[in-house]
A tleap script that builds the chain and sets N, CA, C and O, in Angstrom:
source leaprc.protein.ff14SB
mol = sequence {
  NMET ARG SER THR HIE ALA THR LEU ALA ALA
  THR LEU ALA LEU ALA VAL ALA GLY THR ALA
  LEU ALA THR SER ALA SER ALA GLN THR LYS
  PRO ALA MET GLU LYS CYS TYR GLY VAL SER
  LEU ALA GLY LYS ASN ASP CYS LYS ALA GLY
  ALA GLY THR SER CYS ALA GLY THR SER LYS
  VAL ASN TYR GLN GLY ASP ALA TRP LYS LEU
  VAL LYS ALA GLY THR CYS THR SER ILE LYS
  THR PRO LYS GLY ASN GLY SER LEU THR PRO
  LYS CALA
}
set mol.1.N position { 107.299 81.507 125.640 }
set mol.1.CA position { 108.005 82.080 126.811 }
set mol.1.C position { 107.026 82.810 127.694 }
set mol.1.O position { 107.150 82.812 128.919 }
set mol.2.N position { 106.042 83.435 127.055 }
set mol.2.CA position { 105.029 84.247 127.786 }
set mol.2.C position { 104.178 83.332 128.659 }
set mol.2.O position { 103.861 83.683 129.795 }
set mol.3.N position { 103.786 82.104 128.116 }
set mol.3.CA position { 102.961 81.233 128.929 }
set mol.3.C position { 103.764 80.647 130.169 }
set mol.3.O position { 103.187 80.345 131.214 }
set mol.4.N position { 105.014 80.519 130.000 }
set mol.4.CA position { 105.906 80.010 131.091 }
set mol.4.C position { 105.850 81.021 132.192 }
set mol.4.O position { 105.757 80.635 133.357 }
set mol.5.N position { 105.901 82.302 131.890 }
set mol.5.CA position { 105.970 83.365 132.944 }
set mol.5.C position { 104.508 83.399 133.551 }
set mol.5.O position { 104.343 83.442 134.770 }
set mol.6.N position { 103.554 83.381 132.741 }
set mol.6.CA position { 102.192 83.240 133.344 }
set mol.6.C position { 101.903 82.044 134.286 }
set mol.6.O position { 101.235 82.190 135.310 }
set mol.7.N position { 102.422 80.871 133.907 }
set mol.7.CA position { 102.284 79.639 134.683 }
set mol.7.C position { 103.071 79.913 136.040 }
set mol.7.O position { 102.569 79.664 137.135 }
set mol.8.N position { 104.334 80.441 135.879 }
set mol.8.CA position { 105.184 80.663 137.117 }
set mol.8.C position { 104.505 81.697 138.017 }
set mol.8.O position { 104.500 81.482 139.229 }
set mol.9.N position { 103.934 82.798 137.530 }
set mol.9.CA position { 103.269 83.826 138.309 }
set mol.9.C position { 102.062 83.162 138.994 }
set mol.9.O position { 101.894 83.339 140.201 }
set mol.10.N position { 101.171 82.364 138.236 }
set mol.10.CA position { 100.073 81.627 138.878 }
set mol.10.C position { 100.458 80.756 139.983 }
set mol.10.O position { 99.830 80.737 141.041 }
set mol.11.N position { 101.521 80.008 139.740 }
set mol.11.CA position { 102.053 79.023 140.676 }
set mol.11.C position { 102.468 79.692 142.033 }
set mol.11.O position { 102.144 79.249 143.135 }
set mol.12.N position { 103.296 80.920 141.792 }
set mol.12.CA position { 103.752 81.709 142.924 }
set mol.12.C position { 102.497 82.193 143.657 }
set mol.12.O position { 102.406 82.052 144.876 }
set mol.13.N position { 101.543 82.755 142.938 }
set mol.13.CA position { 100.249 83.342 143.660 }
set mol.13.C position { 99.663 82.296 144.467 }
set mol.13.O position { 99.348 82.554 145.629 }
set mol.14.N position { 99.475 81.117 143.971 }
set mol.14.CA position { 98.926 80.002 144.771 }
set mol.14.C position { 99.663 79.618 145.973 }
set mol.14.O position { 99.097 79.355 147.034 }
set mol.15.N position { 101.079 79.585 145.781 }
set mol.15.CA position { 101.964 79.289 147.001 }
set mol.15.C position { 101.713 80.357 148.123 }
set mol.15.O position { 101.436 80.031 149.277 }
set mol.16.N position { 101.825 81.609 147.714 }
set mol.16.CA position { 101.552 82.794 148.647 }
set mol.16.C position { 100.225 82.591 149.352 }
set mol.16.O position { 100.167 82.633 150.581 }
set mol.17.N position { 99.185 82.377 148.615 }
set mol.17.CA position { 97.914 82.280 149.196 }
set mol.17.C position { 97.807 81.030 150.181 }
set mol.17.O position { 97.176 81.126 151.234 }
set mol.18.N position { 98.380 79.980 149.840 }
set mol.18.CA position { 98.415 78.875 150.673 }
set mol.18.C position { 99.116 79.027 151.893 }
set mol.18.O position { 98.699 78.447 152.896 }
set mol.19.N position { 100.214 79.794 151.934 }
set mol.19.CA position { 101.067 80.166 153.057 }
set mol.19.C position { 100.205 81.113 153.980 }
set mol.19.O position { 100.177 80.940 155.198 }
set mol.20.N position { 99.543 82.063 153.388 }
set mol.20.CA position { 98.655 83.031 154.139 }
set mol.20.C position { 97.591 82.191 154.890 }
set mol.20.O position { 97.329 82.403 156.074 }
set mol.21.N position { 97.020 81.277 154.187 }
set mol.21.CA position { 95.817 80.420 154.852 }
set mol.21.C position { 96.477 79.546 155.947 }
set mol.21.O position { 95.894 79.409 157.023 }
set mol.22.N position { 97.642 78.964 155.721 }
set mol.22.CA position { 98.190 78.132 156.763 }
set mol.22.C position { 98.591 79.047 158.044 }
set mol.22.O position { 98.390 78.673 159.200 }
set mol.23.N position { 99.185 80.297 157.696 }
set mol.23.CA position { 99.515 81.086 158.791 }
set mol.23.C position { 98.235 81.522 159.688 }
set mol.23.O position { 98.296 81.549 160.917 }
set mol.24.N position { 97.128 81.844 158.992 }
set mol.24.CA position { 96.059 82.324 159.779 }
set mol.24.C position { 95.418 81.207 160.446 }
set mol.24.O position { 94.815 81.427 161.497 }
set mol.25.N position { 95.480 79.870 159.899 }
set mol.25.CA position { 94.885 78.785 160.592 }
set mol.25.C position { 95.658 78.430 161.837 }
set mol.25.O position { 95.070 78.068 162.856 }
set mol.26.N position { 97.030 78.535 161.763 }
set mol.26.CA position { 97.806 78.223 162.948 }
set mol.26.C position { 97.633 79.398 164.008 }
set mol.26.O position { 97.795 79.153 165.204 }
set mol.27.N position { 97.331 80.572 163.601 }
set mol.27.CA position { 97.066 81.638 164.531 }
set mol.27.C position { 95.773 81.422 165.209 }
set mol.27.O position { 95.598 81.878 166.339 }
set mol.28.N position { 94.912 80.797 164.631 }
set mol.28.CA position { 93.524 80.463 165.206 }
set mol.28.C position { 93.673 79.376 166.167 }
set mol.28.O position { 92.863 79.308 167.092 }
set mol.29.N position { 94.704 78.430 166.052 }
set mol.29.CA position { 94.732 77.309 166.931 }
set mol.29.C position { 95.634 77.545 168.024 }
set mol.29.O position { 95.830 76.638 168.833 }
set mol.30.N position { 96.251 78.745 168.152 }
set mol.30.CA position { 97.065 79.093 169.404 }
set mol.30.C position { 96.167 79.037 170.604 }
set mol.30.O position { 95.045 79.543 170.634 }
set mol.31.N position { 96.759 78.361 171.633 }
set mol.31.CA position { 95.880 78.328 172.835 }
set mol.31.C position { 95.841 79.713 173.485 }
set mol.31.O position { 96.695 80.578 173.287 }
set mol.32.N position { 94.761 79.847 174.289 }
set mol.32.CA position { 94.702 81.148 175.094 }
set mol.32.C position { 95.734 81.094 176.085 }
set mol.32.O position { 96.017 80.023 176.622 }
set mol.33.N position { 96.346 82.216 176.385 }
set mol.33.CA position { 97.390 82.308 177.469 }
set mol.33.C position { 97.017 83.194 178.561 }
set mol.33.O position { 96.202 84.093 178.351 }
set mol.34.N position { 97.543 83.021 179.715 }
set mol.34.CA position { 97.309 83.893 180.866 }
set mol.34.C position { 98.611 84.040 181.658 }
set mol.34.O position { 99.484 83.173 181.627 }
set mol.35.N position { 98.719 85.277 182.438 }
set mol.35.CA position { 99.937 85.583 183.121 }
set mol.35.C position { 99.832 84.673 184.468 }
set mol.35.O position { 98.796 84.583 185.127 }
set mol.36.N position { 100.925 84.081 184.748 }
set mol.36.CA position { 100.974 83.174 185.974 }
set mol.36.C position { 102.077 83.660 186.764 }
set mol.36.O position { 103.201 83.659 186.263 }
set mol.37.N position { 101.875 84.107 188.029 }
set mol.37.CA position { 102.748 84.595 188.859 }
set mol.37.C position { 103.430 83.510 189.743 }
set mol.37.O position { 102.788 82.512 190.070 }
set mol.38.N position { 104.706 83.687 190.129 }
set mol.38.CA position { 105.420 82.780 190.894 }
set mol.38.C position { 105.822 81.527 190.461 }
set mol.38.O position { 106.027 80.591 191.233 }
set mol.39.N position { 105.961 81.462 189.072 }
set mol.39.CA position { 106.291 80.109 188.495 }
set mol.39.C position { 107.544 80.132 187.655 }
set mol.39.O position { 107.977 79.081 187.182 }
set mol.40.N position { 108.155 81.311 187.446 }
set mol.40.CA position { 109.249 81.351 186.530 }
set mol.40.C position { 110.543 81.221 187.315 }
set mol.40.O position { 110.617 81.530 188.504 }
set mol.41.N position { 111.543 80.759 186.615 }
set mol.41.CA position { 112.921 80.695 187.282 }
set mol.41.C position { 113.492 82.042 187.118 }
set mol.41.O position { 113.025 82.839 186.304 }
set mol.42.N position { 114.570 82.327 187.936 }
set mol.42.CA position { 115.335 83.537 187.860 }
set mol.42.C position { 115.770 83.852 186.481 }
set mol.42.O position { 116.349 82.992 185.819 }
set mol.43.N position { 115.526 85.032 186.005 }
set mol.43.CA position { 115.955 85.435 184.684 }
set mol.43.C position { 115.076 84.906 183.628 }
set mol.43.O position { 115.374 85.189 182.468 }
set mol.44.N position { 113.967 84.130 183.870 }
set mol.44.CA position { 113.162 83.472 182.881 }
set mol.44.C position { 111.740 83.993 182.796 }
set mol.44.O position { 110.881 83.406 182.139 }
set mol.45.N position { 111.514 85.087 183.462 }
set mol.45.CA position { 110.077 85.677 183.462 }
set mol.45.C position { 109.782 86.361 182.036 }
set mol.45.O position { 110.688 86.716 181.282 }
set mol.46.N position { 108.549 86.491 181.779 }
set mol.46.CA position { 108.181 87.072 180.518 }
set mol.46.C position { 108.198 88.585 180.557 }
set mol.46.O position { 108.506 89.185 179.527 }
set mol.47.N position { 107.902 89.235 181.626 }
set mol.47.CA position { 107.935 90.659 181.624 }
set mol.47.C position { 108.062 91.286 183.055 }
set mol.47.O position { 108.438 90.566 183.980 }
set mol.48.N position { 107.772 92.556 183.259 }
set mol.48.CA position { 108.027 93.236 184.383 }
set mol.48.C position { 107.773 92.341 185.751 }
set mol.48.O position { 106.766 91.646 185.892 }
set mol.49.N position { 108.777 92.448 186.694 }
set mol.49.CA position { 108.675 91.589 187.839 }
set mol.49.C position { 108.885 92.428 189.097 }
set mol.49.O position { 109.745 92.108 189.917 }
set mol.50.N position { 108.126 93.471 189.249 }
set mol.50.CA position { 108.262 94.222 190.408 }
set mol.50.C position { 109.408 95.231 190.482 }
set mol.50.O position { 110.110 95.480 189.502 }
set mol.51.N position { 109.576 95.812 191.695 }
set mol.51.CA position { 110.613 96.781 191.828 }
set mol.51.C position { 111.946 96.255 191.493 }
set mol.51.O position { 112.271 95.121 191.843 }
set mol.52.N position { 112.836 97.133 190.741 }
set mol.52.CA position { 114.130 96.693 190.423 }
set mol.52.C position { 114.218 95.867 189.171 }
set mol.52.O position { 115.299 95.422 188.785 }
set mol.53.N position { 113.132 95.668 188.558 }
set mol.53.CA position { 113.173 94.917 187.292 }
set mol.53.C position { 112.532 95.676 186.151 }
set mol.53.O position { 111.696 96.536 186.427 }
set mol.54.N position { 112.835 95.444 184.964 }
set mol.54.CA position { 112.259 96.248 183.815 }
set mol.54.C position { 111.426 95.454 182.960 }
set mol.54.O position { 110.346 95.901 182.573 }
set mol.55.N position { 111.884 94.167 182.589 }
set mol.55.CA position { 111.152 93.439 181.653 }
set mol.55.C position { 111.621 91.986 181.585 }
set mol.55.O position { 112.227 91.481 182.530 }
set mol.56.N position { 111.332 91.303 180.443 }
set mol.56.CA position { 111.766 89.779 180.349 }
set mol.56.C position { 113.064 89.576 180.788 }
set mol.56.O position { 113.989 90.319 180.460 }
set mol.57.N position { 113.196 88.530 181.573 }
set mol.57.CA position { 114.446 87.982 181.895 }
set mol.57.C position { 115.157 88.728 183.030 }
set mol.57.O position { 116.370 88.565 183.156 }
set mol.58.N position { 114.469 89.558 183.889 }
set mol.58.CA position { 115.085 90.336 184.902 }
set mol.58.C position { 114.641 89.880 186.286 }
set mol.58.O position { 115.056 90.561 187.224 }
set mol.59.N position { 113.889 88.872 186.554 }
set mol.59.CA position { 113.610 88.473 187.889 }
set mol.59.C position { 114.823 88.020 188.481 }
set mol.59.O position { 115.719 87.539 187.787 }
set mol.60.N position { 114.921 88.150 189.820 }
set mol.60.CA position { 116.144 87.983 190.596 }
set mol.60.C position { 116.232 86.536 191.174 }
set mol.60.O position { 117.326 85.985 191.296 }
set mol.61.N position { 115.138 85.969 191.504 }
set mol.61.CA position { 115.079 84.681 192.162 }
set mol.61.C position { 114.162 83.645 191.577 }
set mol.61.O position { 113.231 84.007 190.858 }
set mol.62.N position { 114.362 82.432 191.832 }
set mol.62.CA position { 113.363 81.494 191.262 }
set mol.62.C position { 111.939 81.698 192.000 }
set mol.62.O position { 111.861 82.022 193.185 }
set mol.63.N position { 110.934 81.494 191.248 }
set mol.63.CA position { 109.549 81.623 191.722 }
set mol.63.C position { 109.132 82.904 192.412 }
set mol.63.O position { 108.307 82.967 193.324 }
set mol.64.N position { 109.841 83.994 191.838 }
set mol.64.CA position { 109.603 85.277 192.447 }
set mol.64.C position { 108.157 85.650 192.361 }
set mol.64.O position { 107.617 85.619 191.255 }
set mol.65.N position { 107.462 86.010 193.448 }
set mol.65.CA position { 106.040 86.227 193.503 }
set mol.65.C position { 105.416 87.283 192.694 }
set mol.65.O position { 104.217 87.237 192.417 }
set mol.66.N position { 106.255 88.314 192.272 }
set mol.66.CA position { 105.663 89.326 191.382 }
set mol.66.C position { 106.152 89.196 189.978 }
set mol.66.O position { 105.928 90.068 189.138 }
set mol.67.N position { 106.871 88.020 189.707 }
set mol.67.CA position { 107.359 87.840 188.344 }
set mol.67.C position { 106.381 86.903 187.616 }
set mol.67.O position { 106.004 85.897 188.217 }
set mol.68.N position { 105.940 87.149 186.372 }
set mol.68.CA position { 104.967 86.253 185.702 }
set mol.68.C position { 105.572 85.679 184.423 }
set mol.68.O position { 106.534 86.183 183.846 }
set mol.69.N position { 104.949 84.622 184.047 }
set mol.69.CA position { 105.236 83.703 182.859 }
set mol.69.C position { 104.012 83.463 182.190 }
set mol.69.O position { 103.026 83.127 182.847 }
set mol.70.N position { 103.951 83.612 180.804 }
set mol.70.CA position { 102.740 83.235 180.137 }
set mol.70.C position { 102.542 81.765 180.158 }
set mol.70.O position { 103.500 81.058 179.846 }
set mol.71.N position { 101.424 81.227 180.484 }
set mol.71.CA position { 101.171 79.791 180.369 }
set mol.71.C position { 99.744 79.585 179.730 }
set mol.71.O position { 98.977 80.539 179.597 }
set mol.72.N position { 99.435 78.380 179.364 }
set mol.72.CA position { 98.227 78.029 178.772 }
set mol.72.C position { 97.135 78.411 179.729 }
set mol.72.O position { 97.253 78.129 180.921 }
set mol.73.N position { 96.012 79.077 179.241 }
set mol.73.CA position { 94.896 79.502 180.070 }
set mol.73.C position { 94.300 78.355 180.721 }
set mol.73.O position { 94.003 77.339 180.093 }
set mol.74.N position { 94.092 78.511 182.139 }
set mol.74.CA position { 93.395 77.436 182.901 }
set mol.74.C position { 94.406 76.525 183.653 }
set mol.74.O position { 93.990 75.685 184.451 }
set mol.75.N position { 95.719 76.685 183.404 }
set mol.75.CA position { 96.773 75.875 183.930 }
set mol.75.C position { 97.491 76.508 185.045 }
set mol.75.O position { 98.108 75.768 185.810 }
set mol.76.N position { 97.496 77.754 185.236 }
set mol.76.CA position { 98.334 78.505 186.181 }
set mol.76.C position { 98.207 77.920 187.635 }
set mol.76.O position { 99.217 77.475 188.181 }
set mol.77.N position { 97.095 77.911 188.222 }
set mol.77.CA position { 96.928 77.566 189.567 }
set mol.77.C position { 97.250 76.175 189.860 }
set mol.77.O position { 97.403 75.805 191.024 }
set mol.78.N position { 97.371 75.309 188.771 }
set mol.78.CA position { 97.670 73.844 189.030 }
set mol.78.C position { 99.163 73.684 188.963 }
set mol.78.O position { 99.630 72.583 189.255 }
set mol.79.N position { 99.958 74.661 188.612 }
set mol.79.CA position { 101.431 74.539 188.524 }
set mol.79.C position { 102.054 74.533 189.898 }
set mol.79.O position { 101.944 75.540 190.598 }
set mol.80.N position { 102.684 73.497 190.322 }
set mol.80.CA position { 103.398 73.317 191.681 }
set mol.80.C position { 104.805 73.795 191.593 }
set mol.80.O position { 105.571 73.468 190.687 }
set mol.81.N position { 105.104 74.581 192.577 }
set mol.81.CA position { 106.527 75.072 192.698 }
set mol.81.C position { 106.937 74.779 194.198 }
set mol.81.O position { 106.072 74.485 195.024 }
set mol.82.N position { 108.272 74.865 194.530 }
set mol.82.CA position { 108.678 74.683 195.943 }
set mol.82.C position { 108.062 75.829 196.830 }
set mol.82.O position { 108.058 75.727 198.057 }
set mol.83.N position { 107.572 76.862 196.213 }
set mol.83.CA position { 106.990 77.927 197.037 }
set mol.83.C position { 105.432 77.950 196.931 }
set mol.83.O position { 104.842 78.979 197.259 }
set mol.84.N position { 104.799 76.958 196.527 }
set mol.84.CA position { 103.341 76.798 196.288 }
set mol.84.C position { 102.978 76.863 194.786 }
set mol.84.O position { 103.805 76.887 193.874 }
set mol.85.N position { 101.687 76.888 194.653 }
set mol.85.CA position { 101.134 76.863 193.299 }
set mol.85.C position { 101.236 78.170 192.633 }
set mol.85.O position { 101.384 79.185 193.313 }
set mol.86.N position { 101.161 78.219 191.256 }
set mol.86.CA position { 101.119 79.470 190.538 }
set mol.86.C position { 99.808 80.333 190.900 }
set mol.86.O position { 98.812 79.800 191.390 }
set mol.87.N position { 99.879 81.525 190.657 }
set mol.87.CA position { 98.838 82.497 191.031 }
set mol.87.C position { 98.500 83.410 189.847 }
set mol.87.O position { 99.389 83.812 189.096 }
set mol.88.N position { 97.181 83.743 189.682 }
set mol.88.CA position { 96.720 84.702 188.704 }
set mol.88.C position { 96.981 86.112 189.106 }
set mol.88.O position { 96.777 87.026 188.308 }
set mol.89.N position { 97.410 86.320 190.272 }
set mol.89.CA position { 97.721 87.649 190.869 }
set mol.89.C position { 99.052 87.664 191.477 }
set mol.89.O position { 99.482 86.602 191.926 }
set mol.90.N position { 99.795 88.778 191.556 }
set mol.90.CA position { 101.116 88.869 192.191 }
set mol.90.C position { 101.055 88.298 193.577 }
set mol.90.O position { 100.072 88.463 194.301 }
set mol.91.N position { 102.148 87.607 193.943 }
set mol.91.CA position { 102.228 87.071 195.408 }
set mol.91.C position { 103.190 88.001 196.075 }
set mol.91.O position { 104.100 88.578 195.481 }
set mol.92.N position { 102.915 88.111 197.407 }
set mol.92.CA position { 103.864 88.894 198.186 }
set mol.92.C position { 105.190 88.191 198.450 }
set mol.92.O position { 106.070 88.757 199.098 }
savepdb mol mol.pdb
quit
């Protein structure tokens, strides 16, 4: 009985270690992100969107110039919207 518990404990320890390694590996492969202004739809921004808003999901109109969304680094200015391309700085 004692060896069964030891085997179970060793198996569990290996499973936990494997999960920790997989988690840290996936964290390392996450792409770099950047704030991109003027690309989010109304209510879909990631955080503060200027006067009258407080945080995520509070933008009032589509493509609000001072509302940002996190996008993969290096892609923001190539995102096209009906109001122009995305911007790395707030739009008026």
